[in-house]
N, C-alpha and C positions, 0 to 999 in steps of 0.2 A: 814371491811370493801367500807368503800369510797375509798381507798389509794390501793382493787383492782376493782370493780371496773374501776378508773382513769386507772387501769396498762393495764387492758385490755383493754379501751381505745384509749391511746395512744399501742399499743402493735396491735389494729383494725389500728387504724389512717395508722401505719405502716404497716402496710399490704396490704390495698390497695392503700399506697405511688408508694411502689414495685411494685406494680400490673401495674401500670398506667404505671411508668418509663419502666416496659418491655412493655407492649405494645406497648408504643412511640417505642424506640426499633428496633424496631417489624417493624412496618410501616415504621418507618425514613428508615431499613434496605429491605423493599421492595421494596419503593421509589426511591435506588438509584439502586437497582437490573430490575428495572424497566428501568431505564434508561440508565441502561449499555448496557443489550437488546434493549431500539430504536435505541446507539448509536452504535450497530455494525450493526445494520438491515440500517443503514441510510449512514455507510460507506458505507456494505454495496454495498443497488440501487446507491450508485456516481456511485461507483469502475461500473457497472453494465453501467451507463450512460455513462462515460468514454469513457467502448471500446468500446459499441455505435456509439457515435464523430465518435471514430479514426476511424473505421471502412465504416461509413457514409464518413470521407476526403477521404479516399480509394479512397470510388468507384464514386467520385467524378474528382480526381486525375485522374480515368479513372482506367477501369477493377478492380479492386479492389482486392481482398486477396483470392479470389471465382472462380473458369467457368476457364473456355477455358485462353481468354485473358489476365485472369488470371499471369495466370505462363505460359505463355508464357514472357511478360512484367519480369517475376523475374527473367527468366530465360535470354530475353535481360542483366537485369540488373544484376546479377551473372558475365555471358563472362562482360559484360563490368567492370567490377569489379576487374576481372583477368588480363585483359589485363592492366588495370592503372600501378595494380601492379607488373605484370609483367615487365614494362617502366620501375616503380620507380626504380625495382634493375635493369634494366644494363642501366640508366644512372648513380647508383652509380656505380657497376660496371664504366663503361668509369668517375668517377670524380676522381677518387681512381686507376685507371690504367694511369691517365693523370700523378696525383702526382707522383707516385711511378717510373716513366718515367723522369720523371723534376730529381728524386729521381735519378736517373742510373745517368746521363747526369755528376750527381754535382762530 
């Protein structure tokens, strides 16, 4: 009888320990999930803040990305880039042509 009581007591104790472990695991998992969610939220918040800062900086530089002034400025920048690209190509062509003429003379 005493052995049975001891066995039952031991079994009950083990069961309680297992339940406590499960609870602890659940809490840990929940905490981890909460932390992950917070991190994701913070990352998103930082991303939004950075985008806002960039927009503010663009507006301070003049015009910004929206509105008529911004569109005109964008067009001008694009045209300038295209002109510079054409100029580079032409200079490259002249350099190559000059080399070929020198080689031809030899």
